[in-house]
C-alpha positions in Angstrom: -28.7 -30.9 51.3 -25.5 -28.9 51.0 -26.2 -28.2 47.3 -29.7 -27.0 48.2 -28.3 -24.7 50.9 -25.6 -23.4 48.6 -28.2 -22.8 45.8 -30.5 -20.9 48.2 -27.6 -18.9 49.5 -26.5 -17.9 45.9 -30.1 -17.1 45.0 -30.5 -14.8 48.0 -27.2 -13.1 47.1 -28.5 -12.5 43.5 -31.8 -11.1 44.9 -29.8 -8.8 47.1 -27.7 -7.6 44.2 -30.8 -7.0 42.1 -32.4 -4.9 44.8 -34.8 -2.1 44.0 -33.6 1.4 44.9 -37.3 2.4 45.4 -36.9 5.6 43.2 -39.6 8.2 43.4 -40.0 10.8 40.7 -38.6 14.1 41.9 -38.6 16.7 39.2 -38.2 17.5 35.5 -36.1 20.6 34.4 -36.7 22.6 31.3 -34.4 25.3 30.0 -36.4 28.3 28.7 -35.6 31.7 27.3 -38.7 33.6 28.4 -39.1 32.6 32.0 -42.1 34.8 32.6 -44.2 33.8 29.5 -43.3 30.1 29.8 -43.9 30.0 33.5 -47.2 31.7 33.1 -48.2 28.9 30.6 -47.5 26.2 33.2 -49.3 28.2 36.0 -52.3 29.6 34.0 -52.9 27.0 31.3 -51.8 23.8 32.9 -52.7 25.2 36.3 -49.7 23.9 38.1 -49.1 25.4 41.6 -46.0 27.6 41.6 -43.7 27.2 44.6 -40.7 29.3 45.5 -37.1 28.3 44.7 -35.4 27.5 48.0 -32.5 29.9 47.5 -32.5 31.7 44.1 -34.6 34.9 43.8 -34.4 35.0 40.0 -33.7 32.7 37.0 -36.0 29.9 38.1 -39.7 29.1 38.4 -40.7 25.9 40.2 -44.1 24.1 40.1 -45.7 21.2 41.9 -47.0 18.5 39.6 -48.4 16.0 42.2 -47.3 15.3 45.7 -43.6 16.1 45.8 -43.1 15.8 42.1 -42.0 19.1 40.5 -41.3 20.9 37.3 -38.3 23.3 37.3 -38.0 26.0 34.7 -34.5 27.4 34.3 -34.1 30.7 32.5 -31.1 30.7 30.1 -30.5 32.9 27.0 -27.5 31.2 25.5 -28.5 27.5 25.2 -29.2 25.9 21.8 -32.8 24.6 21.9 -33.9 21.5 20.1 -37.5 20.5 20.5 -38.1 16.8 19.7 -41.5 15.5 20.6 -39.7 12.4 22.0 -38.4 14.6 24.8 -41.4 15.7 26.8 -43.0 16.2 30.1 -46.0 13.8 30.6 -49.0 14.6 32.8 -51.8 12.1 33.4 -55.4 12.9 34.0 -58.7 11.0 33.9 -60.3 14.2 32.8 -58.8 14.4 29.3 -62.0 15.4 27.6 -62.5 18.2 30.0 -58.9 19.3 29.5 -59.4 19.2 25.7 -62.5 21.4 25.9 -60.5 23.8 28.1 -57.7 24.0 25.6 -60.2 24.6 22.8 -61.9 27.3 24.8 -58.5 29.0 25.4 -57.5 28.5 21.7 -54.5 26.4 22.7 -53.5 24.0 19.8 -53.1 20.3 20.6 -52.4 17.3 18.4 -52.0 13.5 18.4 -48.5 11.8 18.3 -48.2 12.0 14.5 -49.1 15.7 14.7 -52.7 15.8 13.4 -54.3 18.9 14.9 -57.1 18.5 17.4 -56.7 14.7 17.4 -56.2 12.2 20.1 -53.9 9.1 19.9 -55.2 5.8 21.3 -52.3 3.8 22.3 -52.3 0.0 22.1 -52.6 -0.2 25.9 -55.9 1.8 25.8 -54.3 5.1 27.0 -55.5 8.2 25.2 -52.9 11.0 24.7 -52.5 14.5 23.2 -49.6 16.8 22.9 -49.3 20.5 23.5 -46.4 22.9 23.3 -45.4 25.6 25.8 -44.5 29.1 24.5 -41.0 27.9 23.8 -42.1 24.8 21.9 -41.2 22.3 24.6 -43.6 19.3 24.3 -46.0 18.3 27.0 -48.0 15.0 26.7 -51.3 14.8 28.5 -52.7 11.2 28.8 -55.1 9.0 30.7 -52.7 6.5 32.2 -53.8 5.4 35.7 -51.4 5.6 38.6 
């Protein structure tokens, strides 16, 4: 009985040590050179709602993605930019076909993961995805993952 009690005690200690911190997604920041043009892309093309920065009057543009999740654009002119597709913002929608038609109507290029223009990737888990770039070549994935 003592062994059982000790085992249960040790197991509960391990469970406590492996606790979840219950993280919530807060924001993603992107450094941009042309804050106006790039911010207009996120506002006008991706139709994200722009919100005010809580204290800065210039150098930032903030957008709501969903709920309290945000995108923060930070204007800088002296940062070396590298644009790997592996580093990207990802937005999910169940209206991917409507969004693709919208992009085509606006003459906004999109591609699949390998880079084939006007193509959609079908992942092994059944999620469909495309990639677009903002005016400063930052990658944005749009997919059909359910949340």
